[in-house]
C-alpha positions in Angstrom: 0.0 0.0 0.0 1.4 3.3 -1.0 0.7 7.1 -1.0 0.8 8.1 -4.6 0.4 11.9 -4.1 -0.3 14.5 -1.4 -2.6 17.1 -2.9 -3.2 20.7 -1.8 -5.5 23.4 -3.1 -5.3 27.2 -3.2 -8.3 29.5 -2.9 -10.0 30.0 -6.2 -13.0 32.1 -7.2 -15.7 30.1 -9.0 -19.3 30.4 -9.8 -20.4 27.0 -8.4 -20.0 27.5 -4.7 -22.1 29.2 -2.0 -19.1 29.6 0.3 -18.4 33.1 1.6 -16.6 35.1 -1.1 -17.4 32.5 -3.7 -14.0 30.8 -3.3 -13.1 27.1 -3.0 -10.0 25.0 -2.4 -11.3 21.9 -4.1 -9.0 22.2 -7.1 -6.1 20.3 -5.6 -2.7 19.5 -7.2 0.1 17.1 -6.1 2.6 18.8 -3.9 6.3 18.7 -4.4 8.4 17.5 -1.5 7.3 16.7 2.1 4.0 18.1 3.5 3.3 18.5 7.2 0.0 17.1 8.5 -1.5 18.2 11.9 -4.8 18.4 13.8 -6.3 21.7 12.5 -8.7 22.2 15.5 -12.5 22.1 15.8 -14.8 22.3 12.9 -16.0 25.8 12.2 -12.6 27.3 13.0 -10.0 24.7 12.0 -9.5 24.1 8.3 -7.4 21.4 6.6 -4.9 19.3 8.5 -2.6 19.4 5.4 -0.1 22.3 5.4 -0.7 24.6 2.4 -4.2 23.3 1.7 -7.1 25.7 1.7 -10.5 25.0 3.2 -12.8 27.9 2.2 -16.2 26.8 3.6 -15.7 26.0 7.3 -19.4 25.3 7.8 -19.1 21.9 6.1 -15.4 21.2 5.6 -12.3 20.9 7.7 -11.8 20.5 11.4 -10.4 17.8 13.5 -12.7 15.0 12.3 -12.3 16.0 8.6 -8.7 17.0 8.7 -7.6 14.9 5.7 -9.6 13.4 2.8 -8.3 10.2 1.0 -9.4 8.6 -2.2 -8.2 5.4 -3.7 -6.6 5.6 -7.2 -8.5 2.5 -8.0 -11.8 4.3 -7.5 -10.6 7.2 -9.7 -9.8 4.6 -12.4 -13.3 3.2 -12.2 -14.7 6.7 -12.6 -12.4 7.4 -15.5 -13.9 4.5 -17.4 -17.5 5.6 -16.4 -17.0 9.2 -17.4 -14.8 8.6 -20.4 -12.2 11.1 -19.4 -8.9 11.1 -17.4 -9.0 12.0 -13.7 -5.7 13.2 -12.3 -4.7 12.5 -8.7 -6.5 15.2 -6.7 -9.4 15.4 -9.1 -12.0 14.7 -6.4 -10.5 17.3 -4.1 -8.7 14.6 -2.1 -5.6 15.3 0.0 -4.3 11.8 -0.3 -4.4 9.6 -3.4 -3.6 6.0 -2.4 -2.8 2.7 -4.2 -3.5 -0.8 -2.9 -5.8 0.5 0.0 -9.6 -0.2 0.0 -10.4 3.3 1.3 -14.2 3.1 1.1 -14.4 -0.2 2.9 -12.0 0.8 5.6 -13.5 0.5 9.1 -14.5 3.5 11.1 -11.7 3.9 13.7 -9.2 2.1 11.5 -5.7 3.7 11.8 -3.1 4.2 9.1 0.5 5.0 9.5 1.9 7.0 6.5 5.6 7.5 6.3 7.6 7.3 9.5 5.4 9.4 11.9 1.9 10.3 10.7 -1.0 8.3 12.1 -4.5 8.9 10.8 -7.9 7.5 11.9 -10.9 6.9 9.6 -14.0 8.9 10.7 -16.5 9.0 7.9 -17.3 9.2 4.1 -17.4 12.3 2.0 -20.9 13.6 1.3 -21.1 15.1 -2.2 -22.2 18.8 -2.6 -22.8 21.5 -5.1 -19.2 22.6 -5.2 -18.0 19.0 -5.9 -20.5 18.7 -8.7 -19.5 22.1 -10.2 -15.8 21.2 -10.0 -16.4 17.9 -11.9 -18.7 19.5 -14.4 -20.8 16.3 -14.7 -24.6 16.3 -14.9 -26.4 14.7 -12.0 -23.1 14.2 -10.2 -24.4 14.2 -6.7 -26.9 11.5 -7.5 -24.3 9.4 -9.4 -21.6 9.7 -6.7 -24.2 8.8 -4.0 -25.4 5.7 -5.9 -21.8 4.5 -6.4 -21.3 4.6 -2.6 -17.5 4.7 -2.9 -17.0 8.1 -1.1 -13.4 7.9 0.0 -12.6 8.6 3.7 -12.2 11.6 6.0 -9.6 11.1 8.7 -8.5 12.7 12.0 -4.9 13.1 13.0 -3.8 10.9 15.8 0.0 11.6 15.5 1.2 14.5 13.3 4.0 14.0 10.8 5.5 14.8 7.4 4.5 12.8 4.4 5.4 12.7 0.7 4.5 10.9 -2.5 5.8 7.3 -2.4 5.5 6.8 1.4 4.2 3.4 2.5 0.8 3.2 4.0 0.3 0.6 6.8 -2.9 -0.3 8.6 -1.7 -0.3 12.3 -5.2 -0.8 13.9 -8.4 -2.3 12.6 -11.4 -2.3 15.0 -13.3 -5.6 15.6 -16.6 -4.1 14.5 -17.9 -4.2 10.9 -18.9 -0.6 10.4 -17.2 0.6 7.2 -17.0 4.0 5.6 -19.4 2.7 2.9 -21.9 1.7 5.5 -21.7 5.0 7.3 -22.1 6.8 4.0 -25.2 4.8 3.1 -26.7 5.5 6.5 -26.1 9.2 6.1 -27.6 9.3 2.6 -30.0 6.6 1.3 -30.2 4.0 4.1 -31.2 5.7 7.3 -32.3 2.3 8.7 -28.6 1.5 9.0 -28.0 4.3 11.5 -28.4 2.1 14.6 -25.8 -0.4 13.3 -23.2 2.4 13.3 -23.3 2.6 17.1 -21.0 -0.4 17.4 -18.2 2.0 16.3 -19.5 4.7 18.7 -16.3 6.2 20.1 -14.6 6.5 16.6 -17.6 7.9 14.7 -17.6 11.5 13.5 -19.6 13.4 16.1 -22.2 14.5 13.6 -22.8 10.8 12.6 -23.0 9.8 16.3 -25.6 12.5 16.9 -27.6 11.4 13.9 -27.5 7.7 14.9 -28.6 8.5 18.5 -31.4 10.7 17.3 -32.7 8.1 15.0 -32.6 5.4 17.6 -34.5 7.7 20.0 -37.1 8.4 17.4 -37.7 4.7 16.9 -38.2 4.0 20.6 -41.8 3.0 21.8 -43.9 6.0 22.5 -41.9 8.3 20.4 
């Protein structure tokens, strides 16, 4: 398993985002040399955990539980065939493009060591939005991406470190539950009935997912 590229984005003015100022950092490009990755702080104030990477809409992106976004090169290859056009590393706005790692079927709470020092923990899948659709320029993109249910993974930073293209990726912890990124994504989008099953990964869940699961379970209780 390998890190193919570390991708960073600069603020860019576009006409397909409702972020303040009409700017987005989704247009990411592979970085040259090592890149520092740290915990950016709470959502709403903290941005990307990847040095030099812009997060322009802090309402929905960035923060400790969405510090880094990873996509498997294998998933980009599938989309290349489906869309009939090339997709470079970083095309989905991901910070990490990996090879040999089943990102969307990683378990919530799974930990990866990248390079000598960095340890990341899987928290959730990426929910598609208007900015993502505008960036790709594909019709009905949100629906198509949701139906594919291969969202890539958001990760929190457990141990900071420097990484670079070519670094090995090692799974250093895999929880004993069966809650995957794909399951969490489905529960958050088209399969709300799966929300109670997510609670077996309780401590590792993204806080927003945990709240949604608890609310759903409470709503299904007798007398509610």
